C-alpha positions as CSV (number, residue, x, y, z in Angstrom):
1,G,0.0,0.0,0.0
2,R,0.9,3.6,-0.3
3,L,1.8,5.9,2.6
4,R,-1.2,7.7,4.1
5,N,-1.5,10.6,6.4
6,C,-4.0,10.6,9.3
7,P,-4.8,13.6,11.5
8,L,-4.1,12.8,15.1
9,I,-7.1,13.1,17.5
10,I,-6.5,12.9,21.2
11,E,-9.4,12.8,23.6
12,G,-11.8,13.7,20.8
13,K,-9.8,16.8,19.7
14,R,-7.6,17.4,16.7
15,T,-4.1,18.1,17.7
16,G,-2.7,19.5,14.5
17,G,-0.3,16.5,14.3
18,V,-0.2,14.0,11.6
19,L,0.7,10.2,11.6
20,E,2.1,8.7,8.4
21,F,1.6,5.0,7.9
22,K,0.7,2.3,5.3
23,T,-1.0,-1.0,5.4
24,H,-0.9,-4.0,3.1
25,Y,-2.7,-7.4,3.2
26,Y,-0.6,-10.5,2.4
27,P,-2.9,-13.6,1.7
28,F,-1.5,-17.0,2.5
29,P,-1.7,-19.7,-0.1
30,S,-5.2,-21.2,-0.1
31,N,-3.9,-24.7,-0.7
32,V,-2.1,-24.8,2.7
33,L,-4.0,-26.1,5.7
34,S,-3.7,-23.3,8.3
35,R,-5.7,-21.5,10.9
36,F,-4.6,-18.2,9.3
37,T,-5.8,-16.8,5.9
38,G,-3.2,-14.0,5.7
39,V,-1.6,-11.1,7.6
40,W,-2.1,-7.4,7.6
41,R,1.3,-5.6,7.7
42,V,1.2,-2.1,9.2
43,Y,4.2,0.3,8.7
44,V,4.3,3.2,11.1
45,K,6.7,5.7,9.5
46,H,6.5,8.9,11.7
47,A,4.3,11.6,13.2
48,K,4.7,15.3,12.8
49,G,3.6,18.2,15.0
50,L,2.6,16.4,18.1
51,A,1.2,18.6,20.9
52,R,3.3,19.2,24.0
53,K,2.2,16.9,26.8
54,D,5.1,16.9,29.3
55,F,5.5,19.9,31.6
56,L,9.3,20.3,31.7
57,S,10.3,18.8,28.3
58,K,9.1,17.7,24.9
59,S,6.8,14.7,24.7
60,D,7.9,11.0,24.8
61,P,5.5,9.7,22.1
62,Y,4.6,6.2,21.1
63,C,1.9,4.8,18.8
64,V,-0.6,2.0,19.6
65,I,-1.9,0.0,16.7
66,T,-5.1,-2.0,17.5
67,A,-6.7,-4.7,15.3
68,I,-10.3,-5.5,16.1
69,S,-12.3,-8.5,14.9
70,D,-15.3,-8.1,12.7
71,D,-17.6,-9.1,15.5
72,L,-15.8,-6.7,17.9
73,M,-15.2,-9.5,20.4
74,L,-11.4,-9.7,20.0
75,S,-8.7,-7.2,19.7
76,F,-4.9,-7.3,19.4
77,E,-2.5,-4.4,20.1
78,Q,1.0,-3.7,19.2
79,I,3.0,-0.6,20.3
80,T,5.9,1.3,18.8
81,N,9.0,2.2,20.7
82,V,8.8,5.2,23.1
83,L,10.9,8.0,21.6
84,E,12.0,10.5,24.2
85,N,12.0,14.3,23.9
86,T,10.4,14.8,20.5
87,H,7.3,16.3,18.8
88,N,8.3,14.7,15.5
89,P,9.0,11.0,16.2
90,V,10.3,8.7,13.5
91,W,9.5,5.1,14.3
92,E,9.9,3.3,10.9
93,Q,8.5,0.1,12.4
94,Y,6.5,-2.8,10.9
95,F,3.8,-4.7,12.7
96,D,2.0,-7.9,11.6
97,F,-1.6,-8.7,12.4
98,P,-2.5,-12.3,11.5
99,V,-6.0,-12.9,10.1
100,V,-7.7,-16.0,11.6
101,A,-9.7,-18.4,9.4
102,D,-13.2,-19.1,10.3
103,C,-13.2,-21.9,12.8
104,C,-16.2,-23.7,11.1
105,A,-14.5,-23.4,7.7
106,L,-11.3,-24.9,9.1
107,E,-13.3,-27.8,10.7
108,Q,-14.8,-28.5,7.2
109,I,-11.4,-28.5,5.6
110,L,-10.2,-31.1,8.2
111,R,-13.3,-33.3,7.5
112,D,-12.8,-33.0,3.7
113,A,-9.1,-34.0,4.1
114,H,-10.3,-37.0,6.3
115,L,-8.1,-35.7,9.2
116,I,-11.2,-35.9,11.5
117,G,-14.2,-38.1,11.2
118,P,-17.8,-36.9,10.3
119,N,-18.9,-37.0,14.0
120,E,-15.8,-35.6,15.6
121,R,-15.3,-32.0,16.7
122,Y,-12.1,-30.1,16.2
123,N,-11.8,-27.5,18.9
124,V,-10.5,-24.3,17.2
125,Y,-10.4,-21.0,19.1
126,K,-10.1,-17.7,17.4
127,L,-6.6,-16.6,18.5
128,F,-4.4,-14.0,17.1
């Protein structure tokens, strides 16, 4: 994907700062038996113009990236490094968020491959 700019909003207010990042989805081969269908890769490049939050010095910013499941039941967070004394942090960090296959679809794949019997249950949990 291409780099995108996102205005920074803290506690419901625009800060004037901007976060630059990009995302890309990498599908896994469909012919491989896996509990994952692919991975979202997030690249956090930098932020510019962060508001001052520390009293005696510049801010010590970090960025939290959160993936939330379609049903809003699961979430997974990753966090950049904390960069001290800056209002224009440059992280240049990559984060991977695996995408879990539907547990019922995986169970059907196992049945079709004769890895479990027609009356057996395969316990699959949605884990990131």
